[in-house]
N, C-alpha and C positions, 0 to 999 in steps of 0.2 A: 444557521448553520443547517450543510449538504451533507448527505450522504448515500452506498451506494452499498451493498454485498455482494460477496466474490468467490464463489467458490475454485480452488484452484487444479485449474488443471494435469500440471507440468507435475510427471514422476516423481520430479526430485522436491517439489516442495519450491519453498520462496528459500534456495539456497546461494554460492559468493553471486556470482555472477547474476541473477537474476534482478538480487538484494543492492547490490550496485546501483544495480539499472533505477527501479524504484526509486532511492532515494536522488540521483540523477535528475529525473523527471521530477519528481518532485518539489526541489532547490529550484524550479522551474514557477512559484510561484512564490507571492506575496502567504496566502493562508497559512494559518499552522493545519498539518493532518499527519491525524493519528488514525494506526493502523494498526486494527481491534481479533483475537481469537482468542480461543481456551482460557480466558477472563483475561488478560493479560493486553494490556497496550502499549503499544512503539511510538516517539514520532518515530511518522513517515523519514525525515530529512535528516535522521543517523542510523548509519550503519548495522554497531551490532548492536542497538534494540529489538533492533526490522530483526538479524538473527538468531537473534538471542533465542523470539519467542519462537521457532521450533515449526514451522508449520509445514502441513503435509500434506502426499496429492489426497484429495477429496476436501481439505477442511476446506468450514466456509471461515471468510474474513471479514472486516467491517473497515470500510474506510474509509471516516468521515475532516471531514476541513472544515474553519469556519474563520471565515476574513471577506479580503476588499476585495479575494475574485474568489471566493471560491465553486461557485457556478464555473468561469474556467477551470480550475483546477481539478473535479470531478468530472467534468468527464476529457478532461490529460487523462487522469492517471486510470479510466473506464475503462476507453482507449488500452493504453498501461495496460494495461492489468490480461485483458481479454486475448490483444496482442503476442504477447512475453510467459504469462502463468498460465 
């Protein structure tokens, strides 16, 4: 299992548009990917699960990947978070 933490910088947090882009990015990888915040964990490949977490600006999320391409998944998602959130 590989993971990283990220503090959300987007003023609105993880709202519909970036949540959709996050799901699209996560689906590129075979590994199981989860996003955790506020004691909640959601599968990164499920849009409604991500949006229901209610992640706001300045919240810290933990992204974990487990599977055959977990290193690539974490690298790709870390780049995604830095560019979009």
